[in-house]
N, C-alpha and C positions, 0 to 999 in steps of 0.2 A: 451177599455180604461183601463189602469192599475190603480186600486185604491190604490195600495200599494207604487208604486215607488220602493224604496229599503226597505228591511225588517227592521222593528223596533220591531218585535215580542218579542224578549227577554227583551229588556229594558222596554217595555210597561208592560209586565206581572209583572216584578219586582215592578214597580211603583205602580200598583194597586192591587197587590196580598195581601199585608198586610199593606201597607202604612208606613213601617218602613225602612228608608233609609239604616240603617246598615244591615238589613237582605238582602236587595237587593244587596248590595255590596258583602256580603258573598256568595250569590247565584252565582254571576258572577265569583267571585274568585275561588269558588269550582270547577266550570267547567274547569278552567285552572289549578287546583291544586296549585294555588298560595294563600294559605290560611292564612289569619289573622283572629283571633277569635273575632267576635263581641259579644256584651254583652248578647244577647238574643238567642244564637244559640244552647243551650243544651236542649235536650229532656230528658224524664225520663230515657231512657237507655243511656244517655250520648252521643248520636250520633248527628252530626250536622244536622240542617235542610238542606236536600239535595237540589241540583239544580233541577229545573224543566226539565223534558225530552223535547226533541225537537219535541215530538209528542203530539197533543192534547190528553188528556186522559192518558198520561204517568204517571208513579208513581213518586210522589213527596217526600214521606216519608215512613219509615218502622218502625215497633215496634214489639218486641217479648215478649209474656207473658209466663206463665208456660207451658201450652199445646196449645197455640194458637198464631196466628200472625195477624198483621194488616198492611194494606197499604193504603196510602192516594194518590188519583190520582190528577193530576193537575187541574181537573175540580171540585175538592172539594168533591169527594165521598170517603167514607170509605169502604174498602173491608176487609173481615175477613175470616179466615179459621182455621181449627184445631178443637180441642174439643169445643163442645157447652154446656158443663156442666155449669149450672147456666145461660145459655143464653148469654154467653159472646161473641159469634160470630154471634148472631142475631142482626144485625145492625138496630137500630130503624130508622123510616122514617126521623126524624129530623137530623140524622147524615148521610144522603145520598146525601147531597149537602151543599155547603158553609162552608166546614170544612177546617181549615188551619193547624191543628196539631192533632196527635193521640198519645196515650200511652196505653200499655197493662200491666195489673196487673196479680196477681195470678189467680183470678176467675172473674175479671171484666175488662172492657175496658173504656177508656176515649176519648173524642173528644172535640176539641175547635173550636167554630164557628168563622167566620169572624167578628161577632159582639161582640166577647169577652165572650161568654157564654160557660160553661162547660156542656157537655152532657155525661152521664154515663149509662152503661147497664151491666147486669150480676151481679155476686156477691150477696150481700144481707145479708150474715151471720154476717158481722161486720159493716154494714152500709157504706161500701166503695163506693157504687153506689148511696147513698143518698146525692145528691149535695146540699150543704147549699146555702141559699139565696145570701150570699156575693160572691159566686163563679159563679153567673149567669150573671155577667156583668163585664166589665173592666179587664178581665183576658188575659194575654199575653203568659202564658206557663203553661203546665200541666205535672204531673209525677205520674206514677203508675208502679213501677218496676216489673219485672217478678216474684218476690217472695213476693210482697207486698199485704197486706190485708188493706192498707190504701191508701189515695189519697192526692196529693198536688196540689195546684194551686198558681200562682204568679200574683199579680195585677200589673197594669202599674206603680203604685207608689213604687213597690219593696217590697210589703208585701206578706208573705207566709201564705196561708190558708191551713189547714189540716183537714181531717175527715176520719172516718172509725176506724179500730182497734187501740186501744191505750193501749194495755196490757203492753207495756214497755215504755210508754210515747212518742212513735214515732209521735203522733199527737198533743203533747203539744208544740206548736211553741214557742221557746224562744224569749225573748224580742228583742235580737239583730237581729232576723230574721223578724222583723215586718216592716223593711224599708231597702232600699239600696241593696236589693237582686236582682240579675240579672239572676240566674239559679237555678234549683231545681232538686233533685233526690230522689227517694223513694226506700229503701231496704226492707228486710223482716221485721225486727223490729227496723229499724233506718231510719233517714232522713238526707239529706245533703242540704245545701244551699250555693251558691257562691255569695259573695258581689262584688260590683263594684270595690272595692279595691283589688280584687284578693285573698281574704281570704275565707276559708271554715269554715262553722258552722255545727256542727254535734250534733244530739240529738237522744234520744231513748235508746235502749238496748246497754250497753257498754261492753258486754262480747266479747271475742275474739279480743279486742282492736280496734274494727271497728270505734269507735269515737275518737281514738287517732290520730288526724291529725298531721303529722310530722311538727315540727316547721319550718324546712328549706323551706317548700313550701309556707307557708303563705305569701300572697302578690304577688305571682307569678302565681296563678292558673287562667286558662282561661276556663276550662271545668271540670265537675265532673260526676261521675256515681256511683250508689250504687247497689251492688250485694246482694246475700243471706246473707252473713256475712263478706263481705269485701268491701272495697271502693277504687275507683280510682280517680286520679286527673291528669289533663294535664297542664303542665306549658307553659308559653309563649315561651319558648325555644324549645317546641316540645318534652319534656321528660315526660314519664309516671311515676307516683309515686303511690304505692299501700300500703294499710295497712289493718289490720284485719286478719281474718282467712286465714291460708296458708297451711293447711294439705294436699292439693292437688296441691300446687304450684300456686294457683290462684293469690297470691300476690307477687310471685317471678318474677318480671319484667325482661324479657329477654333483652339482650344487644341491639338488634335491635329496641327495643321500648324506648330507652333512648334518641332518637333524631329523628327529621323528622316526628313526629306523629301529625296528625291533628284532630283525633276523637278517642274516647274511649267508651267502653261498657262493663258492668260487668254482668255475669250471676250467676248461683248458685255456681259452683266450677270452672268456667273458665272466662277468660278475653279476650277482643278483642281490637285491635288498628288498625287504618287506617293511612297508611303512605301517605306522600305528593305525592308519585309516583303512587297512586291509588291501592296499594297492601294492603292486610289484613294479619295481624299476630295474632296468638292466643297462649295462654298458660293456664296451669291449668291441670285439670284432664285428664289423659291419661294412666290409669292403667289397662284397660281392664275389670274393674268391671261392674256390671249391671248399674251403674250410668254413665259409660263412653260410650257415644253414638256417639263418633266421632265429638263432637262439637268443638274440637280444631284442627281437621284435615282440614285445609283450602283447598278447591278444586282449581284446576288450574284456573278456570274461575273467581275466586275471588282474583287472584294475580295481576290483572291489571284492570284499568278502573273503579274502585269502587269509588263512591262519598259519600256513607253513610253506616254506620253499625248499627246493633242492636243485642243485646244478649238476647235470651230468657232464660228460666230456664236451659234447657239442649240442646238448639239448637241455631244456629247462622244465621244471615241474613246479606246480603250485597246488596246494590242498586248500579247498574252500570249506567254509564253516558247515556246509551241508554234507560233507564227506565226499564230495566229488573231486576228481583230479583233473587239472588242466595241464596239458603237455604241449610243448612246441620246440622247434629246432630240428636237428638232424634226425631223420627217421629211416636211415638206410637199413637198419636191422630191426625195425618195428618197435624201437624203444619209446616212441611217443604214441603208439597204438594202445592206449589204456584198455585193458580187458573189460569187456562189457559188464561182467559180474562184480567188478570192483564197486560199481555204483548200485547194482541191482540185486545184491544178495538178499534173499527173503528169509527171515528168521522170526521166531516167536518173540514178542516183547511184553505180553501180558497174559496172565492165566486167570481162569474163573472156574472153580470146582464146586459141584453140588453133590446131592445124594447119589444119583444114578448116571450123570453125564457131566461132561466137562467141555469148556470152550478155550480156544487160544486165539489171540489177536496177533497177526504177523506184522512185520515192519512195513509192508506195502499196503496195510489197511484192509486185509482180508480177515474173515472170521472162519475158523475151522472148528468142527465139533466131533465128539466121539462118545460112545457109551450107549445108554438106552434111548430109543427114539419114541418112547411112550409120551403121549401128549404132544407129538410132533416137535419134541425138544430139539431135534437135529435138522428141522426143516428150515435151515438158514436161507433167507431170500437169495435167489440166484444173482440178483443185480446189486447186492449189498457190497459197497466198496467205500474207500476213504473213511474207514472207521478209526476213531481215536481212543475208544474205551469200550469194554464189554462188561456185562453183569449177568449172572445166571441165577434163576430162582427154581423153585420146586417144579413148576409146570410151564414157566415161560422165561424168556431171556430178552435182554435189552442190548442195543448197540448204539453208542453215541457217535455220530458222524462229525467230520471236521467242520461242517457248516452249522453245527449246533442243533441239528435235528436228531430225533430218537426213532429207532426202528424196533418193533416188537414182533416176536414169533413164539409159537407154542400152542397150548390148548386154549382156545378162545373162551371156553367156559370157566377158565380158572384165572383170568386176569382182566383188569379193568382197562378201558380205553385211555390212551395217553391224553392228558389235558391239552387242548390246542395251544394254550398260551405258552407252553414250554418249548414248543418247536422253534428252533432257530435261536433260542436264548440260553440253551443249556451248556454248561461247561464241565459238569461231572454228574455221574449217575450212581445209584446203588439199588440193589434188589434184595429184599428179604424173601421169605418163603411165599408170601402172599401180597406184598405191597412193594412199592417202588418210591424212590426219592430222586428228585432232579434239582441240582444246584444251578441257580441262574447266574447270569453274568453280573447281575447287580448285587450278588451276595445273599439273595433270598433263597428259600427252599420251597418246592412244591412237592406234595405227597399225594398218592392215589393208590387204590387197590382195596384190600379188605383188612379190617382190624379183627381182633379175636371175637368170634361170634357174629360178625357183621356180614354184609353182602358185598359182592364184587361191583365193579363199575361205579366206584364212589370216590369223589374227591375227599381226601382226608385232611383233618386239621393239623396244623403245626403250631408250636408255641408262639404267642404274641411277640412282636418285636424281634423275631428271629432274623437277624441280618448280619452282615460282615462275616458270612460263613465262607470257609475255604475248603472244607471237605465234609462229606456225608457218608453214613454207613447204616444199612438197614438190617435188623435182626429178624427173628421170627415174627414178633408182634411189637417190637420196640425199635426206636431209631436214635441215632447219634448225629450231632453236628459239631464240627470243630470251627471255632471262630478265629479270626485273625490275631486276637490277643492271646491265643494259646489256651483258652478256656473251652469246656465241653458242655453242650446242651443235650439233655436226655428227655425223651417222652415216649409214651406208649404204655404197653402192659407192664405190670410190676409184680406178678405173682412169684417171681424168683428174685426179687430185689434188684431187678435190672435198673430201676430208676434211683437207687440209693447212691447218691454221689459220694465216692470215697474221698478221704482226705488226701491232700497233695495233688489233686487233679488240676494242675496248672502247668504252664510251660509245655503244653502238649503239642507235638508236631504231626502225629498220625493217630487214627482211630480205626477200630474194627469191631463190628457187632456180630456175635455168634447167635445161635438159637436163643439161649437163655442167659448168656453172659457177654461181657464186653471187655475189650482191651484198649489201652491207650499207651502210646510211645512218647516219652518225654524227650526234650531236647538234649538231656544229658545221657541219652542212650539207655535209660532204664524203662521197665514196663510196669504198669498198674493194671490190675484186673478186679472186676466186681460182678455181682449177679449170682447165678446158680453155681454152687461148688460141689454138686453131688458126686462128681468124678474128679475132684481136685483140680479142675481146670483153672482155678484162681490162684493156685499155689505156685507162683512164679519161682523158678529155680533160684537158689541163692547165688549171688555173684554174677547174675546174668547182666552183662553190660555190653556196651558197644553195639547195641541193637539198631538196625537201620530199617527194618520192616517187620510188620506184625500181621497175623491173620487168625481169626477166631472161627472154629468149626462148630459142630453141634455140642459136643461135650469135651473138646480138646482145643488147645491153643498152640500156636507155632510162632517162632521168632527167627529172624535172619540177622546174623551178626556181620560186622564189617569185614571179617576175614573170610566171608563166604560160607560159613558153616550154619547149620540149622539146628535149633533146639525145640523140642516139643514136650508138652506135659498135659495131663488130664486123662481122659478115657483112652484105654488101649485095647478095648474089646476086639477090634479088628486090626490090631498091630499098627494103628495110625501114628503111634509114637516111635516106631522102629525105623529111625532114620537110616537109610542105606549107608553102609560103610564106605562105599565108593563114590558117594556124592561129593562133588568138587565145585568150587567157584560158583556158588549159587548167586543169582542176581535178582530172582523174584520168587515169591511163594504164594500159595493159595490153599486155604483149608476148606475142604468140603464137609459134608455131613459126617462121614466116617472115613475120610481119606485126606491125603495131602498131596499137592503137586509142587514141584520145584523146577525152576528154569535155570540151567547152567549157562556160564559165559560162552560155551561153545555152541549154544543154541539148542541143546538137548533138553527135553522135558523128562523128569523122573517122577514117578508116582508110587505111593505106598498106602496100605490100608485096605478097606473093603473093595472087592472087585467083582461083585456079583453080576454086573452088566458090562464087563470089560471096560469100565471107565478108567482103569489104570493101564490099559493096552494102548499106548500112545501111537497113533497112526503114523506110518512112515511109508517109504517105498524103496525097494532095492531095484536093481536092474534085472530085466528079464533076459535081454540079449544085447550084444554089441556086434554090429555087422560092419565089416570093412570091405570097401571096393576101391579099385584103382581108377585112374583117369579114364579108362576105357569101359568101365562098368563091370569089369571082371571081379568076382568075389575072392577075397583073400581068406585063407583058412585061419579061423580063430575058434577054438573050442571053448566057449565061454562057460564059466562056472561062477555063480555069484559069490561063492565062498573063497575064490582065488582072486587075489588082488593084483598080481603082477603077471605079465605075459610078454613073451618075445615072439614076434612074427617075422619070419624071413620073407623078404621081397626081392624080386629080381631087379637088375640094374636099369630096367626100362621104366620102372615105376617112378613117376615124378609127383604124384598127388594121390592121397588116400582120403576117401570120404568115410567119416566115422559116424555111424547112426546107432544111437543108444535108445533102447526101448525100456521105459519104466513099467514096473508092475502097477503102480497107481499114480498117475500124473497129477492127481489132485493135491497130493501132499509132498511133492518134491519137484526139483528142477535138475536139469543136467547141463554141465558145462564141459566143453572139450577144449583143453588148452586155453582156458579163460574165456571162451566164447560160448554164450548160451545157445543151446539147441532149442530154438524157439518153436520149431515145427516138428511134431513127433514122426513125421514121414520124411523129413529132409535132414540129412546129417550135416556135419561140419567138415569142410575141406581143409586138410592139413598138407602143406607142401612138403615134399621129401627133398631135403637139400644136403644132408650129411650122411655119413656111413650109418649113423644111428640117429633116428628121429624119435624122440620121446613124446608120447601122447598121454596126457592125463585126462581121464574121463572121471569127472567129479559128480557124484550124486549128492545133491544138497537138499535133504529133507527139511521142510519148514519147521518141524517140531523135534527133530533129532539131530544128532551129530553128523557132520558130513563124512562121506566115505569116498576115497579116491582109488580108481583102478588105473594102473600104469601099464601102458602097452609100448614096448620098445620095437619100433620098426627097424629091422636090421637088414641092410643091403647084403645080399649074398656076395661072398668074395668074388669079385669080377675076374674071370680068367684073363690071362694075358692075351693080347691080340697078335695075330700073325702079322709079320712085317709085310707092308704093302709091296706088291711085285714091282720090279724095275724092268723097263724095256730098253734094249740096246740094239740099234740106235733109238733115241727118243723120237717122238713124232716130228713131223715136218715134211718138207719136200725131199724125196729120196729117189734114186734111179729105179726104174722098173726092174724087178727081180731081186731087189734088196731083201735080205732075210733078217727077221727080227727075233732076237732071243729074249726070253723072259726068265727072270730069276727072283728069288726072295732070300732074305737073310735068315729066315726061320728054317732050321733043318727039318727035313722029312715032311715039309708042307707040299701039298698038291696044288697046282695052278690050273684054273679053269678060265677059258676066255671066249669072247665072241668077237666077230668082225663086222657086225651089222649095227653096232651102236646100242644093242640091248644090254641091260645089266646082267652079268654072268651069275650063275648059281652053280652048285655042285653037279647039276645035270647038264651043264654046258660042255663044250669041247675040252677035254683034258689036254694040257700042254705036255707034249712028249718030244717035239722036234721044232727047230726054228720055223717061223711063219714067213712065207714069201709074200712080198708086197707086189701085186700085179696090177692093181688099180687103186683108185682112191678108197680109203676105208677108215672106219673108226674102230680102233682096237680097245676093248675093255677086258680087264682081267682081275681076278681075286685069287688070294692064296688061302687054303683051307687046311686045318689040322685038327684032329680029334682032341677035345679038351681045351681048345683055345677058341677065342672069338675070331670069326672070319676077318680077314684084312680089309682095309679100305679098298675101294675100287680104283684101279689104275685106268686112266683113260688117255689114249694117245691118238691124235689125228695124223694120218699119213696121206700125202698126195704124191703123184709122180712128178719128179723134177723135170722142168723144161728149161734147158740151158741154151741161150742163143749161140748160134755158130759164129765164129769169127767172120767178119765181112771184109770185102775189098782186098783179098789176097793178091799180091803182085810178086813177080819173080824177075830179078835182074841178073843176067848171066855175066860171068867173068871167067878167068882162066881156071878151069877145072872146079869152078864153084858157082853157086847161085845164092843171091841174097833174097830172102823172103820177108815181106812186110805185110801186116794186116791191121785192121782196126782193133783196138783193145776191147775186150768184153768187160762191161761194167755192170754194177748193180747186183752182183751175185756173190759178193764177199771175195775171199781169197780165190784166185784163179791162176792156173798154169796152162800150158799149151802142149799138145802132142803134134809132131810134124810127121806126115806120111809122104811116101814117094813111090812113083811108078814110072817105067819107061814108056814113051809114046807121047802123042800129042793130045790125048784125051784120057778121061778116067777109065779104069778097068771096068769091064762088064760086070765082074763080080767084085763088090766092095771088099770082100775078104782078101783080094789080091793086093790091096794097098799095103805097103811095107812101112811099119813104124820105124823111123830112123832116129827120132829123138823125143823123149818125154821130159816132163818137169821143166819146160822152157818158161822162164818167168817173165821175159819181155815179149813185146808183140812184134818181134823180128827174129830172124835166125839165118845164119849163113851155112849153107850146105856145102861141104868140101868133099874132095876125093872123087869128083865126077869125071867122066870121060868127055873130052872136048869133042864136039861134033855130034854128040848124042842128045836127043831131045828127051827131057824129063817132065813129068807132070807131078804137081804137088798139091796137097790139101792139108788143112790144119783143123784140129779139134780143141775146143776149150774144155778144161777139166776142173771141176770143183768138188767139194766134199759131197755134193749131192749127185755126182755122176759126171757123164761126158755129154757134150753137145753133138749134134750132127756134124758131118764134114762141112768145111767152108767151100766156097767156090774153088774151081780148079784153076791153077796158074801153071803155065809151061815156060820152059826156057832151055836154050841149047848153049852149053858152055863152049867158049872158043879161046884160042890163044890170044895174047895181047894184040890189039889191032883188029881183031875180028869183030863181027856184029853180034849183038845180043839176040836172045830168043824173043818169042812172042809175049812173054810175061811182062814187058815194060822196059825193055832195053837191056843192053849189056854194058861193057865198059869196065874201067878199073874200080878200085875201092874208093867210094865217095863218103866223106864224113857226114853224119846225120845232122840236119838242122832242126830236128824235132824238139821243141822246147815246151811241149804240152804236158799237162798232168793227166794221168789216166784215172786217178781217183783222189778225192779230197774229202776227209771226214773230220768232224769235230765232236768230241765226246766230253761229257761231264757227269760225274756221279754214276758211272756205269751205264749211262743212256746217251744215245747219239742225238745230237742237236739237229734240228731242221735248218738247212741253209736256204737263204732266199737270195736269188732264185736257186732252184735245184741245180746240182753240179752238172756242168757240161764242159768238155775240155776247151772249148773255144771261149767260155765266159771267164773273165778274170776278176770280177768284183762280187763279193758275197757279204751278207749280213746274217747275224743270229743273235738270239737273246738267251740269257741264263741267269739263275740266282747263285750259281756255284762260284767259289773263290778261285778255282783252278780248272783249266780245260786241258784236254789232250788233243793234239792235231795229228792226224794220220794221213800221210801222202804217199802217192805212188806215181813214178814217172811213166810217161807213155813210151819212152825209149830207154833201153837198158843202159845206154851210155850217157844219158842225161843225168843231172844231179840237181837237188833242191837245196837252196841256201837260205838260212835265216840268221840274221845278225852275224854274217861272215862265217857261219859254221854250216857244214853240210849235214843235212838231215838224212839219216840212214833208214829210219822207219817212222818214228813219231817224235814229238816234242811235247813237254809240259809247259804251259804258260800260265802264270799267275795274273789274275785280273784285278783291276781297280774298279771302283764304282763308276758306272757310266760307260762311255764308249772306249773300246780298246782296239787300236788299229794294228794289225799284224800283216806284214808284207813278206811274201814268199817268192824268191827268185828261182826260176827254172833255167838252167844253163844247158843248152844242147851240146852235142858232141863237137860241133864245129864252132862253138863259142856263142851261138845265137842265144839271147836271153828273153824271157818273158816273165812279167811280174803279176802274181796273183795277190789280191788284197782282201783280207778278212777284217770286217768290223764287227766285233763282239760287244754287245751292250749288256753290262752286268746290272741286273736289278737287285735292290736290297730285298732279302726275303721278307715276306709278310708274316707277321706273328700268327702262329697256329690258333685257330679258333678253339676254345676249350670244348671238350666233348661233354655234352650235357648228360647223356646217359646212353648206355647200350640197352638193347631190348631184352637181354637175357641175364642181367646181373642184379636186378632189383632183389634185395633180400638175401643175396648170396653172401656167405661169410666173408668173402674177400672183396666185396664191392668197393669199400673205401680205398683199399690198397690199389685196386685196378685203376680207379680214377686218378690217384696220385701218380701212378706209373705212366699213365697216358700224358698227364701234365708234364712229367719229366722227359717224355719223348722217346722212351725206349721200348714201349709196346704200343700196339694199335689194334683196332678191330678189323672185322671183315666188311666187305662191300655191302653186305645185306644188313648192316647195322648191329650185328651180334659181336660178342667177344669170345664166346665159346669157352667159358672159364674151366669147364670140366674136361675139355679135350686134351689128349696127351700132347707132349712137346717133343719134336725131333731133336737130334743132336745139333743139326745145323741151326734150327730155330733158336734153341737156347743159347748157342754160341753168339748169334747175332744180338739177342737180347742182352747178354752179358757184356759184349763189346760196346753196345750202345749205352748201357748203364755206366760202365767205367770210362766211357769216352776214349777208347783206345784210338791211337793215331798212327799214321804211317801206312806203308804198303804191306808191312808184315813180312814174314819169311816165305820163301818159295815153297809151294806145296809139293811134297814128295809122296803123298799117300798113293797107294796103288789104285784107289778109286777117286782120285782128285777130279777126274773129268765128270764125276757124278755130283759134285758139289755145285749147286746152282750159282749162277753169276751173282745173284743177290746176296749170297752168303760167303763168297770166296774171300773177299777182303777181310771180313770179320774173322773167319777161320784162320787166315794167314796172320792177322794181328794177334789172335789168341795163341797161336803156335809160338810166335816170337816172344810173347810175354810168359811163356811156360805154363799156360793155363790148360791147354789141351794137348794130347798126343794121340796116337792111333792105337789100334789093336795089335795083337802079336803078329797077325798076318800082314801088317803094314797098311791096313785099310782104315778109313775114318768113319765110314758108314753114316753119311750125313742124314739119310732118311730113316734111320733106326730111331725108335722112340727112346728118349733118354730116361734112364732110371734115376730113382731118388739118390742112390749112392753115387752115381756118376756126377750128378749135379752138385752134391755136397763136396766132392773132391775138387771140382772145378772152382767152386766158390772159395774153398780154403786156399787153393793155389793163387787165386786172384788176390786174396788178402795177404799172401805171403806169410801165413801163420806158422809158428813153430809147432810141429806135430809130435805127439807122443806115440811112438810105434807100438807100445804095449797098452794103449788106452782101453778103458772100459766105458762104453757110451752111456750106460744107465738106462737104455731102452729095454723093454721087456723081452725083445727078440734080439738081444745083443749078439747071441751066438750065430745068428744068420747074417750078420754084417761081415763082409770080407775083412780079414785082418789088415790088408793093405789100405783099407779105407777107414778103419776105426778112428785113427788119429784125427782125420779130417772131420768126421761126423761129430766126435766129441768136442772139437774146437769150436765149430760153428754153433753147436747146441749151447755151449756155455755163453756164447755171445747173443743168444736169443734169436738166431737167424732161422733155425729149423726146429720144428715141433714133430711130435709123433702123431700117428693117427689113433684110431680107437684102441683103448687098452694100453696106451703108452707104447705102441709098437712103431718102429721106424719103417718096417717093410722095405728093405733096401732095394729089392729087385723089382718093385712095382714101378710102373711108369709115373712120372711126374705130370701133373696137369698144368695148364697155362696159368691157372690161379695160383697154384703152389709156387711155380717158378717166379711169378710176379711178386708174391709176398716175400720170398727169400731175397730177391734182388733189392727190394725196397729196404728190407731190414739190413742188408749189407751196406746200403748207402746211408742208413740212419745211424749206424753204430759210431 
């Protein structure tokens, strides 16, 4: 028996979905793209409430936020994907059913229930998810735009309610928006409302002209949308009008959007419009910048068949008539990765009940059966698919496929063969107990089977001239046909007056034949019954109206009303009239012999009546197990109990990926989805990346015939212990004299240091450091610091070599009266160098080098006059070069014999009186820029006087050293004592340095420095380790601004801790601090790397940083979140409240000296808490957190 007759599915859903007639009309019109705009059809993104898909579970509405997207299914469930920062994609349980509208904000999500209550989740920084009491009932529309930190709601009386951020008055609803409003839209810092008179009200931030509604559109507007800093309106003529910010063309409406438009949506810097032909057009940003993510490049699939649009911050969404979603644009957080089961959710869509068994047709064209298998009733062909309708009889069943063919199964002795001529031509079927009807595409009917008292396998007669039929229904031994004109034709057995045509049987839109009686549904929603009335099955209840579907059983009748309730009358022998009290939102019914089945909007089938063969036990499947394994295959502990819906699993900090494998009890009747991805293979799970302190995994069991069930698993990272500070070596690696001792230390108290000297990575089994380490040969020193309850430190690695310093060459000695003048070639290429002079009596070196007598150290020139000598005595001299790396070997030996004036000199090169030096050579010449030494061409040599170099720097430093201590270097008539700073022009810069010897001799050295203009930095396309990271967008912006960079291996290491020196450099770069800064007086200033010294000095001068109580700076210590907050507050020169309360859950753990700074930058939106609204002041900050805070500092 056919419980439907002809389909009323679409009109029924409209009537009972929201109860708003205008919305129903809009839904129907949208499907045919003949759009007229009703008063309540605008969502927060300015898109129309879309038509329902023709599949149960199909998508009804879409919404785009900043980095996330939402979809509303036709069964009232909210689906979310993309970034889960602030929990905005963790859909709460109360938003998993009975939802009629959704909207996505910057950091939060909204849903509207069928009861008019607003549900919000995510967000929290500005109270945008704290729904006020007045928004918990009587609400008909919601808005939270993709850039908004506030929320709007519209009551049925036309009043606008606002909450959340109000920094620019965007939540101060004006008087004129307290009534008469029919649509709302939320932007970044502004809000819009549309009145019933077609006028737009705007309030909030007025910059960029986004509140300046053009006068010419007032009174003509039918739809609105608010973007980041621009606004859109759609007029009744189908023209789009835009105003506000237009630097990326987002308000420059293209010609094709000036007519024929039926929906609009505004994002950050782009706009969308939906045309009446189902195509999407887009305009705005398309400049190839990092903000251009292709959000305006409409894919081919979105150029036809689209019924709704939504604009996210930098992505776009389109809903097609078949319920599928097209997404394009920015996908940094997965916001365009539409979950697989949005399109593929399988639910029941038609029921067929008989005496001892029942069938259900699912939305993907499968047939499922349960109950008695007598006569092979449940032997559904294994290859049966693409079914569009099902019918069940006493001993056999039929399925009508999409190609118009019919498939039959059951007891072969109890049914007739299908007439060949109906195959491929059938559009509807019906089965009685012993015969079947097939409605042909030409409106004719074919019947076969057995009439009362007849034989099987017989073609049955139908009334002459039976045509223009639109529905058929077969009873026990009688049949019904509904014609296009609303009349009914009846034939067959008549022992119970089945053929007695009742009066008023016209304007019929659905029919249903029971065993011995029949039902007809009229277009006015009333029901007529005739035939057998032995059980009062013909006594239609009084005032039964608004009926949308009927079904006749053996001796009882069932009707479905537009409000989703079911009414039954007739025989109640088996309680088949006892409609369950908890039956809700019914969308389909089927009356069997002594039972009734109902399909609810949530996909669940409910049955009542006779249950002798378990025909009321609706098949389903729960989970048997859930298994979790990490990326290494290690199983994570989860004690699964099907009755428990929520779990928390602690995982260690090394887990980056968890595989979730769910096993169903019966995979024939259900599917499993893990965070929106279908587990298609029962042996292969779904991989979930672990990116946050808490990763939420939703394992959804979707029975085809029952309501879905979700198990929530929260993967919680165990609190990561602090890491021991990395050891520091003194001196650091490099060339050192043999015998140098190296000390190791760490800033972590009571930590133990272990080290190796062979290059192997140390462990706690390596040598324990207890005394300084002597460098006797080349070695690689590695060390770690270890402390119980803390993470081992990073590995210190230092390379040490034995320094080889060249000895001074060409030592000569010239004797004078009681003195000897020593000269030697300067030692170069070793940095700063001094000399030590040794003396011995005699004409040769002492046999024992230890007998050389040191007579002068720290000689800075390459000459020295030895005085106080005895005339006539011969002396021997040697010289050593001394650097920070140690001392050289002795020079050659030079001898001389001092004599009175007029006497002869010694063997070292002559005697005589004091002669003024004519040495006008340079001993060294260096050019520095940006902390790096430039390469001179040719390389420096004292005899070469012309050099060139190239640089992009605007300023250089020239360092000179005279070969003779009495000489002087002159530039622009000024004597250079050590170095000079020279500003460069673009191109060649000639610098002449004059060296004047002691006796006046001069030599000119010429430097030609060519300054190249800096090449623009190539934009970083992507680091290999930030895809999908919550801070990816911030990191890319920071790289573009030039104050952060990645590592040589192509990574950014967003979760690595930041040292105090690193953050100071990042902060100085972000603030573009200038100058040399203050002189560093920290006790450990020599441990501040050269790359960081200027930034630290600048930050000290700016009052941003200071040291610890012991006078140290500790550049290599990992910076804590509270230290970083204080530095940022100082950089902004904020007024701080010494008695502040920060509002964080762990406020008491924040040092009082820092609370003012934490409170101040929190109010500015620069800093957020971690899980549970905790600030965790003493935890180390990561590179990602530091980057985000600095960007927010710059954006304020």
